[in-house]
C-alpha positions in Angstrom: -1.6 91.6 -3.9 1.4 91.4 -6.2 3.5 94.5 -7.1 4.4 95.6 -10.7 7.9 94.5 -11.7 10.3 97.3 -12.7 12.1 97.0 -16.0 15.3 97.1 -13.7 14.1 93.9 -12.1 16.7 91.2 -12.8 15.7 89.0 -15.8 12.7 91.3 -16.7 14.2 92.0 -20.1 14.1 88.4 -21.2 10.2 88.3 -21.3 8.3 89.3 -24.4 5.0 90.8 -23.4 1.8 91.4 -25.3 1.1 95.0 -26.1 -0.1 97.1 -23.2 1.0 94.6 -20.5 3.4 95.0 -17.7 5.4 92.4 -15.7 4.1 91.5 -12.3 5.9 90.2 -9.2 3.5 87.9 -7.3 0.0 86.9 -8.3 -2.8 89.4 -7.7 -6.3 88.2 -6.7 -8.8 89.4 -9.2 -12.3 88.1 -9.6 -16.0 89.1 -9.6 -18.2 88.2 -6.7 -17.5 86.1 -3.6 -15.2 83.1 -3.2 -17.3 80.0 -3.1 -17.1 77.5 -0.4 -15.8 74.2 -1.5 -18.0 71.2 -0.6 -16.2 68.1 -1.9 -19.2 65.8 -1.3 -21.3 67.9 -3.6 -18.7 68.8 -6.2 -19.1 67.5 -9.7 -17.4 68.2 -13.0 -19.9 67.8 -16.0 -19.4 67.7 -19.7 -22.7 68.0 -21.6 -24.3 69.6 -24.6 -23.4 68.2 -28.1 -21.3 65.2 -26.9 -20.5 62.5 -29.5 -22.7 59.9 -27.7 -25.4 62.3 -26.7 -24.8 61.6 -23.0 -23.7 63.8 -20.1 -20.4 62.8 -18.6 -19.7 63.4 -14.9 -16.8 63.1 -12.4 -16.9 63.7 -8.7 -13.9 65.4 -7.1 -12.0 62.2 -6.2 -12.5 60.8 -9.8 -11.5 64.1 -11.5 -8.3 64.5 -9.4 -7.4 60.9 -10.3 -7.3 61.8 -14.1 -3.8 62.0 -15.6 -1.8 65.0 -14.1 0.2 67.1 -16.4 2.3 70.2 -16.0 2.3 73.2 -18.3 4.7 76.2 -18.0 3.0 79.3 -19.5 2.5 83.0 -18.9 -0.7 84.4 -17.5 -2.0 87.7 -19.1 -4.8 89.6 -17.4 -6.9 92.1 -19.2 -6.2 94.5 -16.3 -2.7 94.7 -18.0 -0.5 92.6 -15.7 1.4 89.6 -16.9 2.8 86.8 -14.8 5.5 85.0 -16.9 6.6 81.5 -16.7 4.1 80.1 -14.2 4.0 76.3 -13.7 0.4 75.1 -13.9 -0.5 71.5 -12.9 -3.8 69.7 -13.5 -5.8 67.9 -16.2 -5.3 68.9 -19.8 -8.4 70.0 -21.7 -7.3 67.4 -24.3 -7.7 64.6 -21.8 -11.3 65.8 -21.1 -12.0 65.9 -24.9 -10.6 62.3 -25.3 -12.7 61.0 -22.4 -15.9 62.8 -23.5 -15.6 63.5 -27.2 -17.6 66.3 -28.8 -20.0 65.6 -31.7 -18.3 66.4 -35.1 -20.4 69.6 -35.5 -19.1 71.2 -32.3 -17.3 74.5 -33.0 -17.2 76.2 -29.5 -17.4 75.4 -25.9 -18.9 77.2 -22.8 -16.9 76.7 -19.7 -19.2 76.9 -16.7 -18.1 77.9 -13.1 -19.7 78.6 -9.7 -22.6 81.2 -9.5 -23.4 80.7 -13.2 -20.2 82.4 -14.4 -19.3 81.3 -17.9 -16.7 81.9 -20.7 -17.0 80.9 -24.3 -14.1 79.5 -26.4 -13.5 78.4 -29.8 -13.1 74.6 -29.8 -9.5 75.0 -31.2 -8.5 77.3 -28.3 -10.0 74.8 -25.8 -8.2 71.9 -27.4 -4.8 73.5 -27.4 -2.0 71.3 -26.0 -1.4 73.9 -23.3 -5.0 74.5 -22.1 -5.2 72.9 -18.6 -7.8 72.5 -15.9 -5.3 73.6 -13.2 -5.5 72.3 -9.6 -1.9 73.4 -8.8 0.4 76.4 -9.4 4.0 76.4 -8.7 3.8 72.9 -7.3 1.2 73.9 -4.7 -2.6 73.4 -4.5 -4.4 76.5 -5.7 -5.8 78.6 -2.9 -9.5 79.3 -2.8 -8.9 82.9 -3.9 -7.0 81.7 -7.0 -9.7 79.2 -8.0 -9.4 76.0 -5.9 -10.5 73.4 -6.5 -10.3 73.9 -10.3 -9.6 76.8 -12.7 -9.1 76.8 -16.5 -5.8 78.2 -17.9 -5.7 79.1 -21.5 -2.2 80.6 -21.9 -2.7 82.2 -25.3 -5.7 84.1 -24.4 -6.5 86.8 -21.7 -7.0 85.2 -18.3 -10.8 86.0 -18.1 -11.1 83.2 -20.7 -10.0 80.8 -18.0 -12.6 80.9 -15.2 -11.9 80.1 -11.6 -14.0 77.5 -9.7 -14.9 75.5 -12.9 -17.7 73.0 -12.7 -18.2 71.9 -16.3 -18.0 72.3 -20.1 -20.8 72.6 -22.5 -20.2 71.6 -26.1 -21.8 73.9 -28.6 -22.5 73.8 -32.3 -22.7 77.6 -32.5 -21.0 80.4 -30.6 -22.6 82.5 -27.9 -21.1 84.9 -25.5 -20.2 84.2 -21.9 -20.4 86.3 -18.8 -17.8 89.0 -19.6 -18.2 88.8 -23.3 -21.9 89.9 -22.8 -20.6 92.8 -20.7 -18.4 94.4 -23.4 -15.3 92.2 -23.4 -13.9 90.8 -26.7 -15.3 87.5 -27.9 -11.9 85.9 -28.6 -9.5 87.7 -26.3 -6.1 87.3 -27.9 -3.6 89.4 -25.9 -1.1 89.6 -28.7 -3.7 91.3 -30.9 -4.8 93.3 -27.8 -8.4 92.1 -28.2 -9.8 93.5 -25.0 -13.2 94.9 -25.8 -16.1 94.1 -28.0 -15.9 97.3 -30.0 -12.6 96.0 -31.4 -14.3 93.0 -32.9 -14.1 92.3 -36.6 -16.5 90.4 -38.7 -16.4 86.7 -37.8 -15.0 87.4 -34.3 -18.4 87.2 -32.5 -21.5 85.0 -32.8 -23.8 85.5 -35.7 -26.8 87.6 -34.8 
């Protein structure tokens, strides 16, 4: 478990944090439920739903890790109010997945699916950001199981719950619907700079049409 960083910590003053956040030394482990056991022979990453060709696209673990590797330096902002600045994430850009398995023109959102049926919804524009990455590494090292190995999504401009650990696939959607935490009272968009933490803060247009 990491420790909060004092404002007296060297270099702390150079980081601009979203409202309500604090600097963190180290990387706390936060998740809901147990850590899944990785079984490489059964692991598969799927893209399905409203794909441009109407087909499901799949990669096994060896195939997915052979996709182009990119590095992204970005902060991680947790809704529990800690921020981990300047982390180096390595993996496969979401844009690469979009290029290999294009969505249909009418797609507006995606649902990112993870182990145990966990899910998180994103606007397509957020998912397609040049800094959104399916991370396999952090700080040049493979992710640990507790931090999401073999694959976690990192969406730097949104709260970290929007980037699930233990990702298994992406569903392309032509209309928005709430994911796991969004159904349980968290904000549908999750912009830390606007402090969009909870669903009661939502404005018209922030959530799915009822």
